[in-house]
C-alpha positions in Angstrom: 0.0 0.0 0.0 1.2 3.5 -0.8 2.1 5.6 2.3 0.0 8.6 2.9 1.5 11.7 1.5 3.3 10.0 -1.4 2.9 11.9 -4.7 0.8 9.9 -7.2 2.9 8.3 -9.9 0.0 6.7 -11.8 -2.4 8.5 -14.1 -5.6 6.8 -12.8 -7.8 7.6 -15.8 -5.3 6.1 -18.2 -4.8 3.0 -16.1 -8.6 2.5 -15.7 -9.0 2.8 -19.4 -6.5 0.0 -20.0 -8.2 -2.2 -17.4 -11.7 -1.4 -18.8 -10.5 -2.5 -22.3 -9.5 -5.8 -20.8 -13.0 -6.2 -19.3 -12.1 -5.5 -15.7 -13.4 -3.1 -13.1 -11.2 -1.6 -10.4 -11.5 -1.4 -6.7 -11.3 2.1 -5.1 -7.9 1.4 -3.5 -6.3 -0.5 -6.5 -4.4 2.5 -7.7 -3.1 3.4 -4.3 -1.6 -0.1 -4.1 -0.2 0.3 -7.6 1.4 3.6 -6.6 2.9 2.0 -3.5 4.4 -0.8 -5.7 5.9 1.7 -8.1 7.6 3.6 -5.2 9.0 0.2 -4.0 10.2 -0.7 -7.5 12.0 2.6 -7.9 13.6 2.2 -4.5 14.8 -1.3 -5.5 16.2 0.0 -8.8 18.1 2.8 -7.0 19.6 0.3 -4.5 20.7 -2.0 -7.3 22.3 0.9 -9.2 24.2 2.0 -6.1 25.2 -1.5 -5.3 26.8 -1.7 -8.7 28.7 1.6 -8.2 26.4 3.7 -10.4 24.3 6.8 -9.9 22.3 6.1 -13.0 19.4 3.7 -12.9 19.3 1.5 -16.1 16.4 -0.6 -17.4 17.9 -3.8 -16.1 17.8 -2.4 -12.5 14.1 -2.9 -12.5 14.5 -6.6 -12.8 14.2 -7.6 -9.2 
């Protein structure tokens, strides 16, 4: 779950549209959870880049 006060990273209307095209509805808190997951994923990528002696996050850093 996203922590309160975290800036939204997800454009909810766009994400809802994609899910709707797939025939799915969304729970009211689904995008808050997705936002929290994105924050976690970004933190993991930053940790991996730093562990490899880099300040630049690269695409492969998102493979956790």
